[in-house]
N, C-alpha and C positions, 0 to 999 in steps of 0.2 A: 213761521208766522204768515208768510205769503200764501202757503197752501191752505192754512186755516181761514184766512181772509177770503179766499176764492171759493170756499165750500159754502153753499147757500144755506145749509141747516145750522151753521154755527156763526157766532158773532164774537169777535175779539173786543173785549170792553176796556182793556188796559195793557200797557207794556211797561214793566218796571225795570230800571237799571240804574246803578249808581253812576255810571258813565253816561252823561247826557249826550256825548258825541258818538256813542256806539251806533253801528250801522242799523241795528234793529230799531233804535229810538228814532233815528232819522226817517226810516221807512214808515214807522207808525205815524209820525207827524205828517208825512206826505199823504198817508191814507186817511188821515183824520181820526186816528185812534188816540185816546187819552194816554199820556205818559206820566211817569213820576219816579221818585227815588225810593219811596216807601210803599210797600204793598198793603199795609194795614188798612188805609182808608178805602181801598177798592175791594177788600175781601168781605163779602156779605153772603147771606143765605141764598141769594139768587144766583150766585156763581156756581156753574155746573162743573167746570174743569179748571184746575190750576196746573200749569206746566212749569216745573221748577228746573232751571237749567244752569244755576250758579255752580253746582257741584259742591256746595258747602253743606255738610251734613247738619250743622247747627241750624242753618236757615231752613232746610228741609223739615227738620223735626219741629221747629217753631210754627211753620205754616201748617203742618199736619195737626198740631195741637189746637190751633186757632180756627181751622176751617169748620164750616158747617157740616152737619151730618150727611147732607146730600151732595157735598162737594167732593169730587174725585181729584186726588193729587197724583200727578204723573211725573216720574223722574225724567230728567233730560235725556238719558240714554234710551229710554223707551220711546220718547218723542222723536228722537233722531232716527231710530229704527223704523218707526211708522212712516216718517217723511221719506226715507230712502226707499221703502217699499212702494210708496205712492209714486215717487219719481221713476222707479223701475217700471211700474205699470204704465206710466205715460210713455216711456221710451219704447216699451214693447208695442203699445198701441200705434205709436208713430212708425215703427219698423214694419208692423203688419200692414199699415195703410200704404207705406211706400212700396212694399213688395207687391201688394195687390194692384197698385197703380202701374208698376212695371209690367206685371203679368198682363193686365188689360191692354197696355200699350203695345206689347208684343203681339198678342192675339189679334188686336184690331188693326195692326199695320200690315198684316199679310193679306195677299189676294185670295188665299184659300179659305173656304168656309170651314168653321170648326164648331162642333157640337159635342157637349159632354153630358152624360147622365149618371145618376147614382145607381146603386144596385137594385133600386125599385123602379128604375126607368124614368125617374123625374129629371127634367132638364135643369142642369146646374150652370152650363156654359153655352153661350150663344153669341159669337162675335159678329162684327159689322158685315163681313163678307157673307156670312150665313144669312143675316137679315136681308141683304141685297138679293141673294139667290132664292131664298125661301119665300120672301115677300112678307115676313112678319117681324115685328120689332122685338128686341130683347125683353122689354118690360112686359110684353104680352105672352111670352112663352116660358120665362123662368118660373119654375114650380109646377108646370104642366107635365103630363106624361108624354113621352116622345111619340107615342102612337097618335096623339092628338095634334102634334106639331108637324111631324114628318112620318106619315104612315109607312113610307117606303124605305125607311132608314135601316131596318133590320138590326138595330143596335141591341135590342133585347135578346135577339138570337146570339149575338156575340157574347153577351153575358152568360147565356146558358151553355154555349159550346166552349167558351174560353179560348177560342181560336182567332188568330189575326187573319184578316181577309184583305188582300192587297189588289188594287186596280180593278175594283168591281164597278161595272157600268150600271147606272141607275137612271131611270126616267122619273122625274118628280111630277107631282100632280099638276103643276103649272106648265108642263111640257118641256121643262129644262132638262138637258142631258148632262149628267155629271159622272166623273170617275171618283170613286170613294175608297178610302182606306179605313177599315174598322179595326180598332185595337182594344182588347180588354184591359182594364186597370186592375192589376193583381198586386197585393202587398207582399212583403218579405215573408209573411206567415202563410202565403198561398191563399189569402182571402180575397174574393172578388168584391171590389168596392164600386164598380161602375164600368163604363165603356166610353170610348172617345172616337170620334169620326172626323177625318179631314177629307174634304172633297173639292174638286176643281170643275169649273164650268167648261164643258167641251162641246157645247151646242154648235158653235161656229165651225169648229174643226170637223165635227161629224157631218155637218151640212155640206161643207166644202168637199169632203171625201166622197159623199154620196153623189155630188155633181160630176165627179170625174169617173166616168164609167168605162172609158176606153182603156183597158189594161194594157193593150198592145202599145198604145202611145206612151204610157208610163214606162214600160219596159224599154222602149226605144230611147226615151229621154235618159234613163238611168245608164244605159249602155254608152250613150254619147258622152255622158259625164265621165264615166270610168275610162273610156278609151282616150279621152282628151288629156288625162293626167300624165304628167311626166314621171310620177312615182309608179312603181310596179304595184299592181293590185291583184290579189288572188282571193277567190271565194271557194270555200269547201262546204259540203252539206254536213248534216248531223253525224254522219259516219266517218267524216274526215276525208272524203273523196272530192277531188277538184271538180268544180262546176263552171268556173268562169275565171279567165285571166285577160289582161289587156296587153296591147302591143309593147308597152314599156316593160312589162314583166319578161317578155321574150328577149327584149334588147338587153336587159340587165343580167338575167340568169342564163341566157343562151338556150333555153328550153322552149320548144314549140307547143301549140295547143294539144297536138296528138300525144305528146309525152307527158302531159299534165292532166288534161280533162279525163275524169273517170278513174284516175290513178290515186293511190294513197298520198296524204299530205307530206310524207317523208321523201317523195320522189326528187324534189328539187334541192334537198339538203346534202351538202358535201362535208360540213363540219358543224356539229351542234345538234340540238333536239328540236323536234317539231313543235313550234309554238301553237299552231292550229290545234293539235291534239291536246295540249295543256289547257287551252281555253275551253275546248269542248268538255273536258273533264271537270273544270272548276267553275265554268260559266262566268268567269271574270276576265276582264281585259288585261293584257300584258303589253307594256310599252318599253321601247328603248333597248331591246335585246340584240346583241351583236351575233352575227352568224356568217357563215360562208355558204354560198349557194351556187348551183350549176357546175358544169364540168370545168370551168375556169376558176372555181373557188373564189368567186367575187365576194369581197367583204362588204356586208350590208348591215343596216339597222332595221329591225322589224317591229311593227306595231300591229297587234291583232286584237279584235274585239268580237264578242259573241253576237249572233243574230238571234234575237228572242222575239217571237210573235205570239201574242195572247198567252204569255207566260210559258211558251213552249220553245225549246231550243231548236232552231232550224239550220244552224251551221255557224260559220265564223268568216270574217273578212279580214284580210291582212294587207298592210301597206308596207312596201319595202323601199327604203332609201339607199341609194348608191353611195357608199362611203368614199369612193374615189372622187366623186364630184365634191363632196363635203371637204375632203382633204385638199383638193385643188383650190377651193375657195378659201380654206384656212391659210394655205401658203400665200395666196394673193393678199389676204388680210395682213399676214405677218410682214410681207414685203411693203405694203402701204404703211404699216406702223413704223417700220425702219426708216422709211422716207420721212414720215412726219417727225420722228424723233430727232432728225437732223435740224429741225426748226423749232424744237421745244425742249424744255428741261425734263429729264426723265425721272429724277429722284425728288423725294420729299423728305422732310425732317424725320418722318417715321422710318425711312430707310437708313438713317444714321444709327448704327448699333453701338451700344455702350451705355453703362449706367455709372461709370466712375465719375468722381467729382470733377476731375479735369475736363472730361468730355462734356459733362452736363453744363459746366460753366460756358464752354465754347458754344454749345447748342443754344443756350439761353441768350447769349450775346447775339448770335446769328438771327434768332427769331426776332429780337428787338430791332436789329438792323433791317430786317425784311420789311418792317412796318414804316420805315422812314425812307426818304429818297436819297439819303446820303450815300456817297461812295464807300464801299466796303473793301478793306484790304485783308485778305486771308494769308496768314503767315504760318509756315510749318515746313517740316522736312518733306522730301519727296516720298510719296506713297502714303501720306497721312489722310488723304481724302479731301483735299482742298476743292477739287472740282465737284465732289458730292455736295459739299456745303454750298457752292455757288448755285447748283441746280436747286437745292432746297430753298435758298433765299429767294430766288426768282419765283418759285412756285408758291411761296407764302406771301408774296407781295401783290399789290394791286395791278401789276403788269403781267400776271401769270397767263393771261389769255393772248398775249402778244409774243413775238419771237424772242428766242434765247439763243444767241450765237456764241461760239467758243473759238478762241484764237490762242494758239501756242506761239508766243512771241519769240521763243528760242528756236523754233523749227523753220522760220523763214528768214531769208536774207533781208538786209535793211531796205533795199529798193522794193523788193517784192512785198514785204510787210506793209510798207507805207502805202503802196497802191491798193493792197487788199483792204486795209483799214479805212482809207479815205477815198478810194476810187480814183479815177483819172478821166481826163477829157480826151477827146479824139485828137490824135497826133501828139500826145504828151511824150511819147517815146516810140521807138521802132517796135512794131508788133502790137501796138495798142489797137483795140477793137474800134471799128467804125461807130461813131456815136458815143464813144466813151463807155465807162462802166461805173455802176453804183458801188460804193465801198460798203464794208460790213457795218459801219456806223449808220449809214443810211438804211441798210437792210433791217437793222435792229431798231429803227425808230419806234418810239413808244414801248419798246421792250427792254431787254437787258443784254449786255455784252460782257463776256467773261474773258479777261486778259490774263492768261496764265504766263508765268515766268516774266513778270513785268520788269524785273531787274535787268533783263537782257536787251531792253530797248536802246537804240542809238540816241545820241544827243538831239539830232534833228527830229526824230519821231517823238521823243519826250516833249519837245517844245510844242509839237502839234497836238499831242494828247493833252497838254496843259491848257491849250486854247479850247479844246472840247469841254474840259471840266469847268473852265472859268466862264466861257462865253456861250456854251451850248451850241456851237456851230463848227462846221468843218469846211475846208477848201480842198477840192480835188487836186490831185497831182496834175500840173500843167494848167490849172485853172486859176481864176482870180475872184470868182463870185463865191460869197459865203453862203452856206446852206444851213439853215436852222435845223437842229435835231433835238429830240427829247429821248435820251438814252440813259439808262442806269448802268454805271460801270461797276463791275465787281472784279477786282484785281487779286492776283495771288503771286506769291514769291517764296522761294526757299533759300534765298540769299540774304545777307545782312545789308539792308538798304542804308542803314546809318553809316556803315563802313564805306559804302559806295558814295555817300555824300562827302565823307571825309577825304576820299582819294579823288573826288571830282568826276566819277563815272556816272553819278546819278544826281539829277537836279534837286536842289534843296526845296524850291518852290513846288515842284511836282510831288515831292515826298509829303509835304504838309497837306497838299490837296488829297492825296491818296490815303494818308494815314488818319483821316478824320474818324474812321471807325475801324480800328484794327482788331482782328480776331485771331488769337494764337491757338492753333490746332495742335494738341499734344501728340508727341510721337508715341508709338505703341509701347515702348519700353517704360514710359511714364504712366501707363494705364493697363498694366498687365492683367488686372482683374477683369478686363473686358475680353481677353483672349478666348475664353470658352464660348461666349455669346457670338463673337465674330466668327470663330471656327465653325460653329453650327450653321450660321447663315452661309458661309462660303462653301461648306460641304453640300448644302442644298443647291446652290448655284452650279457647282461643279458637276453634281449628279445630273442636272438638267442639260448641261453642255455636253457631257461625255456619255450620257445614257447609262449611268451607273446607279446603284441603289445602296450606297454606303450610309450607314445609320449614325455613326458617331466616332468618338475617339476614346481609346482606353485611357485609364488613369495614368499609366506609365508614360504613354505618349504625350498626354496633356502636361505632365510634369516637365517633360523634355522641352515642350514649347514654352512653358512658363519660365524656364531657366535661361532661355536664350534672349539676347539683348535686342534683336530685330533692327539692324541698321536700315533695312529696306522697308520697315513698317508694314502696314497691312498688305501692300502689294507683294512684299516678300513672303508674308504668311500665306497668301493665296497661291503663290508659286510653289511653296513647299507642300501644301495640302494637295494641290493639283498633281504634282509629281508623284506623291504618295499614292493617290487614287489610281493613277495610270498604271502603276506597277503592282497594284493589288490583284489578287486572283478574284474571279467573279463570285466564288462562294464565300469570300471574306466580307464581312459587313462592318467591321470596326477597324479604324486606323490604329495600328500598334507602333511601338517604338521602332521595330525592325523595318517598317515601311518608310520612315522618315529619313531624309538625308542626314549627313553628319552636320550637326549644329554646334559650332564652337564659338565662344565669345572672344573672337580675335579682333583686334583693332590695329589700325596702321601704327607702326612703331614711331614714337616721337622722341625728340631729343630732350633729355631731362633738364629741367631748369634748376639752378641752385636753390636750395631750400632756405639758406640763411646767407646773410651778407654781413661783412664787417662794417664797422662804423665808417661812414664816408664813402662806401662803395655803392650805396643804393641809388639806382637810376630811376627816372620817372616812369610811371606805368606804361605810357604809350610807347616809349623806347623799348621796354622789356617785351611788350606784346608784339611789336614789329620784329624784334630779334627772334622771338619764339616762332612767329609765323614763317620767317625766312628759313630757319633751321628745318621746320617741318617740310616746306616745299623742296628744299635741297635734298632731304632724306628720301622723299617719295620719288623725286626725279631720278635719283640714283637707282632706286629699286626698279624703276621702269625704263632704265637705260636711256634716259633723256627724252622718252616719248611723252610729249606734252598732252596729247589727247587722253592717253591712259592715266596720266597724272591728274588731269582735271577731273576725270571720272572717279578716280579713287578718292580725291579730296572733295567731291561733290560740289564743284564750282564750274562755271563756264570756261571754255577755252580762252575766250576773249579776256575774261577776268584774270586767268592764270598768266597770259602774256603780259598783262599790265603789271602784275606783281613781280614777275621775273625781271622786267625792265626797271621797276621801282627799286628792288633790292639788289640790282646788278648781279644777278645769279649767273655764273658761268656754267654752260652745259656742254661746251665743246669737248672738254676733257672727259666727259662721262662716256662709259662704254655702252 
């Protein structure tokens, strides 16, 4: 109805519908077209067309019988088809207009002049830059013959010869000098439909070149530029014979002018092919080719480009970069990066490998924790990647551009750890530096500090750490002045802090401060589906460290890895793969089962607990757990002949904690052999 209303040769006299709220009825009322429920009052001899869209055959036949002899009855399906054709026509017109606008925008935005003609020589295209150079407007030239617009264009010759002409110099009638490219327009059927010219104004360039008449001065300037370069430069003629080298060339290759000038381009090569000769053959530049040159077989990178004058090959010029200097700079860069990495977090969440549900939950919790200033406590066994999580949390937080410092609380003695964390004043103890020293908390101000093995802190250090978390201030060793700090603490532990609270070795108030956002990192045995992905990443890392090219793991070897319980977690997996790669032959590309060490699911023997109890014999849970723990410690001490350090390592607890439990359970070790 809207299409019919907008057509000037037609007039809609009525819209009939039983539904008065139909959209067509509302539109008709809005356009001032009469409406009704019955078509009979509106059907007269003056009506030319009736469009019946009810779909009711009876209505259609009734209107057909009642219409005048000059009235045409059109079914709704035909009307719909006509309307769709009209809409498609409008869309095509819109698309054509849009494409035409884009084409004109592109043509008129370039600084190059563009002229196009049809096969009769009539101008069809004339952009803004052409208007500026030719001095004629588009409106005045479209439809004229090209000879009447630009007599010097030679575009009609291009149509006759069907040949593309590149870089042709032309002087226009107004004195303007241009460089023109003329291209014939040929269809897929090999039919010529016109020609196209793109030209650039070179008047200023030519005038400037004509003003420089002293060729000797130009040569001197060029030689000065070439001789001042720290990169080696060599120039050969069209036959591949040397015509020019600079001092840097002699320094890098060790070859003098007498050994190169007039000699073939292959003279300086000790390993590889002549790039000069390749460029002379192909007339195309070659970049980034590694070669060895000179008697000392110096490793270099070569870039060579052809010298083309007036479309004629005159030779080629090569630039040689000394790889030893690049390698030296790379080593310096790596050294700088290593220094920087001591002050920043190296890893991000993308470096955490694994798509198992257990690991994904831990990662999502860590990402959530990174967006808050809350203290994060990372919990998990040794080798599960707690430090990796700490790095990633820092890098995902708003502190990522500040320092990230790492402290292993178990690696330092109590006195040393306290002075390292909080700093000290001058004279605080013998050997203290003059002027005192800033602690790690001060160094990490506005950044993050990672406290690994937090469960190993002494009671005194725990109290000071609690003050940091509560008051955001520290007091240096030997000092009295409080220093305000803004540090995000990320702690980690592989021991049971709850048990530490129960036996008094860990402060309860500090536990609740640290445990505000705990994240449990699953051991490898609980996410074995991640082993293939982790192994692939570890092999890539080990290849880089050892200079190997191992591609992967065989299915048999992978099954062996999957069936192992991994008490040492990812750290043990890396150790196993590294050991396998070391003992592989250089022609072997896949780790097989024979390369892997013996992997047996052995665990420390434990004392069996009674499975059932008679009525009245059941003890409370805490008593049973303590008895079980005592039996285990006694058994492992016996296996290690009373060696407490070896026992602590086997049980994966600190020596300090082991001493405490030996005293608590009154375990006798004097009688052990």
